[in-house]
C-alpha positions in Angstrom: 116.8 100.0 99.7 120.4 98.8 99.5 121.3 101.8 101.7 120.3 99.9 104.8 121.9 96.6 103.9 125.1 95.5 105.7 126.5 94.2 108.9 126.5 96.6 111.9 128.7 96.2 115.0 126.2 97.1 117.7 126.2 97.7 121.4 122.8 97.5 123.3 122.5 99.0 126.8 120.4 96.3 128.6 119.5 95.6 132.2 122.1 92.9 132.1 124.8 95.4 131.0 126.2 96.2 127.6 125.5 93.4 125.0 127.6 93.5 121.9 126.5 91.9 118.7 126.3 92.1 114.9 123.1 93.0 113.2 122.9 91.8 109.6 120.4 93.5 107.3 119.5 92.1 103.8 116.6 94.1 102.3 114.2 93.1 99.5 111.8 95.8 98.6 110.0 97.0 101.7 111.0 94.0 103.9 114.3 92.6 105.2 115.8 89.5 106.8 118.9 89.0 108.8 120.3 88.1 112.2 121.5 89.6 115.5 124.5 87.5 116.6 126.0 88.2 120.0 127.0 86.8 123.3 123.6 85.1 123.8 123.8 83.4 120.4 122.2 84.3 117.1 118.6 85.6 116.8 116.8 85.6 113.5 115.0 88.7 112.3 111.2 88.2 112.0 108.7 90.4 110.3 111.4 92.8 109.1 110.1 96.0 107.4 111.9 98.8 105.6 110.5 102.3 105.2 113.1 104.6 103.8 116.0 104.5 106.3 113.8 103.1 109.1 113.7 99.4 110.1 111.2 97.6 112.3 111.4 93.9 113.2 110.9 91.3 115.9 113.3 88.8 117.5 112.4 85.8 119.6 114.8 85.3 122.4 114.7 82.0 124.3 117.7 82.3 126.7 117.9 83.3 129.5 114.1 83.5 129.2 111.6 83.6 126.4 110.9 87.2 125.2 109.7 88.5 121.9 111.6 91.7 121.3 110.0 94.5 119.2 112.8 96.5 117.6 113.1 99.7 115.6 116.1 101.5 114.2 117.1 104.2 111.8 120.1 104.1 109.5 122.0 107.3 108.8 125.0 106.8 106.6 127.2 104.1 108.2 125.5 104.4 111.6 122.4 102.7 113.1 120.6 103.5 116.3 117.3 102.4 117.8 115.5 100.5 120.6 114.7 97.0 121.5 111.6 96.4 123.7 112.5 93.7 126.2 109.1 92.7 127.5 108.9 93.3 131.3 112.5 94.6 131.3 111.5 97.8 129.4 113.5 99.2 126.5 117.2 99.0 125.6 118.8 101.5 123.4 121.4 100.4 120.9 123.7 101.9 118.3 126.2 100.6 115.9 128.5 101.2 112.9 128.4 99.5 109.5 131.3 97.3 108.7 133.4 98.3 105.7 
């Protein structure tokens, strides 16, 4: 599953405007761990799953308010794109490029 591993420079289009961050993916079999580090701090990946080039995971945000985000993404070459479910705020799309 090493094809999904790496650090991705991402931009999420959220109700609070564009949020830039770095998603780090470290896979192990059909699961992965990592972080999403951005302007709001660093969020740990929870329940990370890998299925081919598709990723699903959760992140628990505490600021500016507590939200559990359900996330999914697809890796294609050096690109990643997907959505983050932001509770009552709906979904935010994001995309990114793997760092060399």
